[in-house]
C-alpha positions as CSV (number, residue, x, y, z in Angstrom):
1,X,37.9,-30.3,5.2
2,X,35.7,-32.0,2.3
3,X,32.2,-33.0,1.7
4,X,33.1,-36.5,2.6
5,X,34.6,-35.1,6.2
6,X,31.1,-33.4,6.2
7,X,29.1,-36.7,5.9
8,X,30.7,-37.9,8.9
9,X,29.0,-35.4,11.2
10,X,25.8,-34.9,8.9
11,X,22.6,-37.1,8.7
12,X,21.2,-35.4,5.9
13,X,21.7,-35.6,2.0
14,X,24.5,-34.1,0.1
15,X,24.1,-33.4,-3.3
16,X,27.7,-32.5,-5.3
17,X,28.2,-30.9,-8.2
18,X,28.4,-33.6,-11.0
19,X,26.3,-36.1,-9.4
20,X,22.6,-37.2,-10.1
21,X,20.1,-34.9,-9.2
22,X,22.2,-32.0,-8.8
23,X,20.6,-29.9,-11.7
24,X,17.5,-29.8,-10.0
25,X,18.6,-28.6,-6.8
26,X,21.2,-25.9,-8.0
27,X,19.4,-23.0,-8.8
28,X,16.5,-21.4,-7.1
29,X,13.1,-20.1,-8.2
30,X,14.4,-16.8,-9.8
31,X,18.0,-17.8,-10.1
32,X,20.5,-20.1,-11.6
33,X,23.6,-21.4,-9.5
34,X,26.3,-23.7,-9.5
35,X,27.5,-24.2,-5.8
36,X,29.7,-26.9,-5.0
37,X,27.2,-28.6,-3.1
38,X,23.6,-28.5,-1.7
39,X,23.3,-30.0,1.7
40,X,19.7,-31.0,3.1
41,X,19.7,-31.3,6.9
42,X,17.6,-33.4,8.9
43,X,18.3,-31.9,12.1
44,X,19.4,-28.8,14.0
45,X,22.8,-30.9,14.6
46,X,22.8,-31.2,10.7
47,X,22.7,-27.4,10.5
48,X,25.4,-27.1,13.1
49,X,27.5,-29.4,11.1
50,X,26.9,-27.3,8.1
51,X,27.7,-23.8,9.3
52,X,30.7,-25.2,11.2
53,X,31.8,-26.6,7.7
54,X,31.3,-23.2,5.8
55,X,33.1,-21.5,8.3
56,X,36.0,-24.0,8.4
57,X,36.4,-24.0,4.5
58,X,35.6,-20.5,3.8
59,X,33.1,-21.6,1.2
60,X,30.3,-19.1,0.5
61,X,27.1,-20.0,2.5
62,X,23.6,-19.7,1.1
63,X,20.6,-20.5,3.2
64,X,17.4,-21.6,1.3
65,X,13.9,-21.8,2.8
66,X,11.4,-21.7,0.1
67,X,13.8,-20.4,-2.7
68,X,11.8,-17.6,-3.9
69,X,14.2,-14.6,-3.2
70,X,14.0,-12.3,-6.4
71,X,17.9,-11.7,-5.8
72,X,18.5,-15.4,-5.6
73,X,19.9,-15.6,-2.2
74,X,19.0,-19.3,-2.0
75,X,22.1,-20.2,-4.5
76,X,25.6,-19.3,-5.3
77,X,28.6,-20.1,-7.3
78,X,31.2,-22.5,-6.0
79,X,29.9,-22.5,-2.5
80,X,27.6,-24.5,-0.2
81,X,23.5,-24.3,-0.3
82,X,22.0,-25.2,3.1
83,X,18.6,-26.3,2.0
84,X,15.9,-26.3,5.1
85,X,13.4,-27.9,3.1
86,X,13.7,-31.2,5.2
87,X,13.1,-29.0,8.6
88,X,9.4,-28.1,7.9
89,X,7.3,-29.5,10.4
90,X,4.1,-27.1,11.6
91,X,3.3,-28.1,15.3
92,X,0.4,-26.4,17.2
93,X,1.3,-25.9,20.7
94,X,-1.0,-24.2,23.4
95,X,-2.8,-21.4,23.5
96,X,-2.7,-20.4,20.0
97,X,1.1,-20.8,19.5
98,X,2.6,-22.4,16.5
99,X,6.1,-23.7,15.9
100,X,7.2,-23.9,12.5
101,X,10.4,-25.4,11.0
102,X,12.7,-23.1,8.9
103,X,12.2,-24.9,5.7
104,X,8.1,-24.7,5.9
105,X,6.1,-22.6,3.3
106,X,3.3,-20.7,4.0
107,X,0.9,-23.3,2.1
108,X,2.0,-25.9,4.5
109,X,1.2,-23.6,7.6
110,X,-2.2,-22.5,6.1
111,X,-3.4,-26.2,5.6
112,X,-2.1,-27.1,9.0
113,X,-3.7,-24.3,10.8
114,X,-7.0,-24.2,8.6
115,X,-8.9,-27.4,10.3
116,X,-8.4,-25.4,13.9
117,X,-9.7,-22.1,12.7
118,X,-6.3,-20.4,12.9
119,X,-4.2,-18.3,10.8
120,X,-1.1,-16.5,10.7
121,X,-0.6,-13.2,8.7
122,X,1.9,-14.1,6.1
123,X,2.5,-13.5,2.3
124,X,0.2,-14.2,-0.6
125,X,2.1,-17.5,-2.2
126,X,1.6,-20.9,-1.0
127,X,5.2,-22.0,-1.8
128,X,7.2,-19.1,-0.3
129,X,9.4,-19.8,2.7
130,X,8.4,-19.1,6.2
131,X,11.8,-17.8,6.9
132,X,12.7,-15.4,4.1
133,X,9.3,-13.7,4.0
134,X,9.1,-13.3,7.9
135,X,12.8,-12.3,8.4
136,X,12.4,-9.8,5.8
137,X,8.7,-8.2,6.7
138,X,5.7,-10.1,5.5
139,X,3.1,-8.1,3.9
140,X,0.1,-10.0,2.7
141,X,-3.7,-10.2,3.0
142,X,-4.1,-10.0,6.5
143,X,-1.3,-7.3,7.1
144,X,-3.8,-4.2,7.9
145,X,-5.7,-6.1,10.5
146,X,-2.8,-8.4,12.1
147,X,0.4,-6.7,10.9
148,X,3.7,-8.3,9.3
149,X,4.4,-11.7,9.7
150,X,7.4,-10.9,11.8
151,X,4.9,-8.7,14.2
152,X,3.5,-12.1,15.2
153,X,6.7,-13.9,15.9
154,X,7.5,-14.6,19.5
155,X,10.6,-16.8,19.6
156,X,13.3,-18.2,16.9
157,X,15.7,-21.2,17.1
158,X,18.9,-20.0,15.7
159,X,22.2,-21.3,14.7
160,X,24.6,-18.7,15.1
161,X,28.0,-18.5,13.0
162,X,30.1,-20.4,15.5
163,X,27.6,-23.1,15.6
164,X,25.7,-22.7,18.7
165,X,22.0,-23.0,19.1
166,X,20.3,-20.1,20.5
167,X,16.8,-19.3,21.7
168,X,15.6,-15.8,20.8
169,X,12.9,-13.7,22.4
170,X,11.9,-10.7,23.9
171,X,13.4,-12.7,27.0
172,X,16.3,-14.4,25.6
173,X,18.8,-12.6,23.3
174,X,16.5,-9.7,22.9
175,X,18.9,-7.9,20.6
176,X,19.1,-10.6,18.4
177,X,15.3,-11.2,18.3
178,X,14.9,-7.3,17.6
179,X,17.2,-8.1,14.3
180,X,15.8,-11.3,13.4
181,X,12.5,-9.3,12.9
182,X,13.4,-7.5,9.7
183,X,17.4,-7.8,9.3
184,X,16.9,-10.9,7.1
185,X,19.3,-13.9,7.3
186,X,22.2,-11.9,8.4
187,X,22.5,-13.4,12.0
188,X,22.1,-17.2,11.6
189,X,20.1,-20.0,10.4
190,X,16.6,-19.8,11.7
191,X,15.6,-23.5,12.1
192,X,12.3,-23.1,14.0
193,X,9.9,-20.2,14.3
194,X,7.5,-19.7,17.1
195,X,4.3,-17.5,16.2
196,X,1.1,-16.4,17.6
197,X,-1.6,-17.6,15.7
198,X,-5.3,-16.0,15.7
199,X,-8.6,-17.2,15.2
200,X,-9.9,-16.7,11.7
201,X,-13.0,-17.2,9.3
202,X,-13.4,-17.4,5.6
203,X,-12.8,-14.3,4.0
204,X,-14.2,-12.4,1.3
205,X,-11.4,-12.3,-1.7
206,X,-11.1,-11.4,-5.3
207,X,-10.7,-8.9,-7.7
208,X,-12.6,-5.7,-9.1
209,X,-11.6,-4.6,-12.4
210,X,-11.9,-1.2,-14.3
211,X,-10.9,0.1,-17.7
212,X,-7.2,1.1,-18.4
213,X,-8.4,4.5,-19.5
214,X,-9.6,5.1,-15.7
215,X,-6.4,4.1,-14.2
216,X,-5.4,7.5,-12.7
217,X,-8.9,8.3,-11.1
218,X,-9.1,4.7,-9.8
219,X,-5.9,5.1,-8.1
220,X,-6.1,8.3,-6.3
221,X,-9.9,7.2,-5.5
222,X,-8.5,3.9,-4.0
223,X,-5.6,5.5,-2.1
224,X,-7.9,8.3,-0.4
225,X,-10.1,5.4,0.4
226,X,-7.8,3.2,1.8
227,X,-6.5,6.0,4.1
228,X,-9.9,5.5,6.2
229,X,-11.0,1.8,5.2
230,X,-11.7,-0.9,7.7
231,X,-8.5,-2.4,8.9
232,X,-10.0,-5.8,8.0
233,X,-9.6,-4.7,4.2
234,X,-6.4,-5.2,2.5
235,X,-5.9,-4.4,-1.1
236,X,-3.5,-4.3,-3.9
237,X,-3.7,-2.6,-7.7
238,X,-2.2,-4.1,-10.4
239,X,-2.2,-2.6,-13.7
240,X,-0.2,-2.3,-16.9
241,X,0.3,-6.2,-17.1
242,X,1.9,-7.1,-20.4
243,X,0.3,-10.6,-20.6
244,X,-3.2,-8.4,-20.2
245,X,-2.9,-5.7,-22.9
246,X,0.2,-3.6,-21.2
247,X,-1.1,-0.2,-21.2
248,X,-4.8,-1.2,-22.3
249,X,-4.6,-3.8,-19.5
250,X,-7.6,-3.6,-17.0
251,X,-6.8,-1.7,-13.6
252,X,-7.6,-4.7,-11.3
253,X,-8.0,-4.2,-7.3
254,X,-7.4,-7.4,-5.6
255,X,-8.6,-7.2,-2.3
256,X,-9.4,-9.3,0.7
257,X,-11.9,-8.6,3.7
258,X,-10.7,-10.4,6.8
259,X,-14.2,-11.6,7.9
260,X,-17.4,-13.6,6.9
261,X,-19.9,-11.2,7.6
262,X,-21.6,-10.3,4.3
263,X,-23.3,-7.0,5.3
264,X,-19.8,-5.7,6.9
265,X,-17.9,-6.9,3.9
266,X,-20.2,-5.1,1.6
267,X,-19.8,-2.0,3.5
268,X,-16.2,-2.1,3.0
269,X,-15.7,-3.3,-0.3
270,X,-18.7,-1.2,-1.8
271,X,-16.6,2.1,-2.2
272,X,-13.8,0.3,-4.1
273,X,-16.8,-0.8,-6.7
274,X,-17.7,3.2,-6.7
275,X,-14.3,4.2,-8.0
276,X,-15.2,3.7,-11.6
277,X,-16.8,1.5,-14.1
278,X,-16.7,-2.2,-13.1
279,X,-15.9,-4.5,-15.8
280,X,-15.5,-7.4,-13.5
281,X,-16.3,-8.2,-10.0
282,X,-14.9,-11.6,-8.7
283,X,-15.2,-11.0,-4.9
284,X,-16.3,-14.2,-3.0
285,X,-16.4,-15.9,0.3
286,X,-13.2,-17.7,0.3
287,X,-11.4,-20.1,3.0
288,X,-8.1,-18.0,4.2
289,X,-5.9,-21.0,2.6
290,X,-7.3,-20.8,-0.4
291,X,-6.3,-16.9,-0.7
292,X,-2.7,-17.9,-1.1
293,X,-1.7,-18.6,-4.8
294,X,0.4,-21.2,-6.0
295,X,4.1,-19.8,-6.8
296,X,5.3,-19.9,-10.5
297,X,8.8,-20.6,-11.6
298,X,9.6,-18.5,-14.8
299,X,10.7,-20.6,-17.9
300,X,14.0,-20.9,-18.8
301,X,15.6,-17.6,-20.2
302,X,13.2,-15.4,-18.6
303,X,14.6,-12.8,-16.5
304,X,12.9,-10.7,-13.9
305,X,13.7,-7.1,-12.7
306,X,11.7,-6.1,-9.5
307,X,12.3,-3.2,-7.6
308,X,10.1,-1.5,-4.6
309,X,9.9,1.3,-2.5
310,X,7.2,3.1,0.0
311,X,5.2,6.1,-0.1
312,X,4.3,8.2,2.8
313,X,0.9,10.1,3.2
314,X,2.4,13.4,1.8
315,X,4.0,11.7,-1.5
316,X,1.3,9.2,-2.3
317,X,-0.5,11.6,-4.7
318,X,2.7,12.5,-6.7
319,X,3.8,8.7,-6.9
320,X,0.5,7.3,-8.2
321,X,0.5,10.1,-10.7
322,X,4.2,9.1,-12.0
323,X,3.0,5.3,-11.9
324,X,-0.3,6.1,-13.8
325,X,1.6,7.7,-16.5
326,X,4.2,5.0,-16.8
327,X,1.5,2.4,-17.0
328,X,-0.1,4.2,-20.0
329,X,3.1,3.7,-22.1
330,X,4.1,1.0,-24.3
331,X,7.1,-1.2,-22.6
332,X,5.8,-0.2,-19.0
333,X,6.7,-2.6,-16.2
334,X,4.1,-4.5,-14.4
335,X,2.9,-2.1,-11.6
336,X,1.6,-3.2,-8.4
337,X,0.5,-0.9,-5.3
338,X,-0.1,-2.2,-2.0
339,X,-2.1,-0.4,0.9
340,X,-0.5,-0.9,4.4
341,X,-1.1,1.2,7.5
342,X,-3.3,-0.2,9.8
343,X,-2.2,-2.9,12.2
344,X,1.6,-2.3,10.6
345,X,1.6,1.4,11.8
346,X,0.5,0.8,15.4
347,X,3.7,-0.8,16.3
348,X,6.4,1.5,17.6
349,X,8.9,2.3,14.8
350,X,12.0,1.0,17.0
351,X,10.1,-2.3,18.1
352,X,11.5,-4.1,15.3
353,X,14.3,-4.1,12.4
354,X,11.6,-3.1,9.8
355,X,11.8,0.4,9.5
356,X,9.1,1.6,7.4
357,X,6.1,1.5,9.8
358,X,4.5,4.8,8.7
359,X,4.2,4.3,5.1
360,X,0.7,4.3,3.3
361,X,1.7,2.2,0.3
362,X,4.3,-0.1,-0.6
363,X,4.8,-0.2,-4.7
364,X,6.5,-2.6,-6.9
365,X,7.7,-2.5,-10.5
366,X,8.5,-5.5,-12.3
367,X,9.9,-6.3,-15.8
368,X,9.8,-9.7,-17.1
369,X,11.0,-11.4,-20.5
370,X,13.8,-12.9,-22.1
371,X,17.3,-10.4,-21.9
372,X,16.5,-8.5,-25.2
373,X,13.4,-7.5,-23.8
374,X,14.8,-6.6,-20.4
375,X,17.4,-4.6,-22.1
376,X,15.1,-2.7,-24.3
377,X,13.0,-1.7,-21.4
378,X,15.7,-1.0,-18.7
379,X,16.0,2.6,-19.7
380,X,12.8,3.6,-19.2
381,X,12.3,1.8,-16.1
382,X,15.4,3.5,-14.6
383,X,14.1,6.8,-15.7
384,X,10.8,5.8,-13.9
385,X,12.7,5.4,-10.9
386,X,14.7,8.6,-11.2
387,X,11.5,10.5,-11.2
388,X,10.0,8.3,-8.4
389,X,13.1,9.0,-6.3
390,X,12.3,12.4,-4.7
391,X,8.8,11.1,-3.8
392,X,9.5,7.6,-2.3
393,X,11.0,6.1,0.6
394,X,13.2,3.0,1.1
395,X,12.7,-0.4,-0.2
396,X,11.1,-3.6,0.9
397,X,13.7,-6.1,1.0
398,X,11.6,-9.0,-0.2
399,X,10.4,-7.3,-3.6
400,X,14.0,-6.6,-4.7
401,X,16.0,-8.3,-7.5
402,X,19.4,-7.0,-6.3
403,X,21.3,-6.3,-3.3
404,X,24.1,-3.8,-4.3
405,X,25.0,-1.2,-1.6
406,X,22.5,1.3,-2.7
407,X,19.9,-1.5,-2.4
408,X,21.1,-2.2,1.4
409,X,20.9,1.6,2.2
410,X,17.4,1.8,1.0
411,X,16.1,-1.4,2.8
412,X,17.8,-0.1,6.2
413,X,18.0,3.4,6.9
414,X,21.3,4.8,8.7
415,X,20.1,4.4,12.4
416,X,18.3,0.8,11.7
417,X,21.5,-0.3,10.1
418,X,23.9,0.9,12.6
419,X,21.9,-1.0,15.4
420,X,21.9,-4.0,13.1
421,X,25.7,-4.0,12.3
422,X,26.1,-3.7,16.4
423,X,24.0,-7.2,16.6
424,X,26.0,-8.6,13.5
425,X,29.3,-7.8,15.6
426,X,27.9,-10.0,18.4
427,X,26.6,-12.8,16.7
428,X,28.4,-13.1,13.3
429,X,31.6,-10.9,13.4
430,X,33.0,-12.6,10.4
431,X,30.3,-12.1,8.1
432,X,29.7,-15.8,7.4
433,X,26.0,-15.0,6.6
434,X,26.5,-12.7,3.9
435,X,24.3,-14.1,1.1
436,X,21.5,-11.6,1.6
437,X,20.8,-7.9,1.8
438,X,24.3,-7.6,3.9
439,X,24.7,-6.2,7.1
440,X,28.5,-5.7,7.5
441,X,29.9,-5.8,10.9
442,X,32.3,-3.0,10.1
443,X,30.8,-0.2,8.2
444,X,27.7,1.6,6.7
445,X,26.7,0.9,3.0
446,X,26.7,3.7,0.5
447,X,23.6,4.7,-1.6
448,X,25.9,6.4,-4.0
């Protein structure tokens, strides 16, 4: 079967290698690729045709939503890329429900919902795809009040490996629905999501900065406060940014208070201001849609190495101490620590395939630069993670630049993986959908 044969059952666009426009669509935000072709469906029937084409030809299949996966899941070499960008409608249904095409971005969703005073807890970047973020979790600026993006998902339309179109929800294919909420793109192509939106106001958003010398004190004080802070307050601490001075970069606490009551917001935010010597305070009342930032594409030749993990209550102090020490060293990665808890922890541990409900913090370290810079910094980066290992738990799939067996084992603890593997056997026994943190239908991954 060839792309010419696919065209007979396909109403969208097919961009083959070597044809006009190929270079512009072959890669993703963080990865280059050389697929045999990039296909852009216009309908669910088109998606079915592509899935059947990939299964019949044996070509590797990559599914692209927003194309922001750090591990480059939205492209491949020699296979077929299914680009869902043409399926991006955002439709407001009755009773606050929203139907969103599998190729939509969170910026499109925010823009559509804003005139109605509605929002969905998502990530923090406009150009990130609804699909990848939701299927992997969805930690963003409303996470402590409304939970993960996947916690607001009530149904999904899925094209499975055999080309069938299924509706997955708590009532239909419930085990598939469980697996979709945290199991990534392992079980099919989600062509539409249905979410429960919530009323929203403007929010207080911005950053408060402190001197680098106060990093350890600010970090520990922030974590202590985050444990009891109102659920409306979500915060991220960023430091050691090489573009702002590396070890001399200010410690920036970005925050969102989800509400427009100035008195309540001040009561929630002032304890942050009291953590140290404030050198910048840029918190202001902001429309929620404007809180989401524009995504950036690294220049050619620039690489990113991103790794993440979680910290439970008993390990927070050790993790923050190690991160503060690393941030004070030349060549430190960019370090970001996010508060979670709140609504995330109020969902039963086995309600979805997202396994780290009880974590207090999620932290991320990122190296960025040309290959020689990455190579020089990598030994210290790996040594830091060796020290963090005994005090941290798992990994957040959406902030990982690699997808080897150790990564998969970190994303999915054994019990979760076993249940996901059973779902995989039911809906993708041939592992057609393997361009991800892959759940194999037959065996557990090894962390060794």
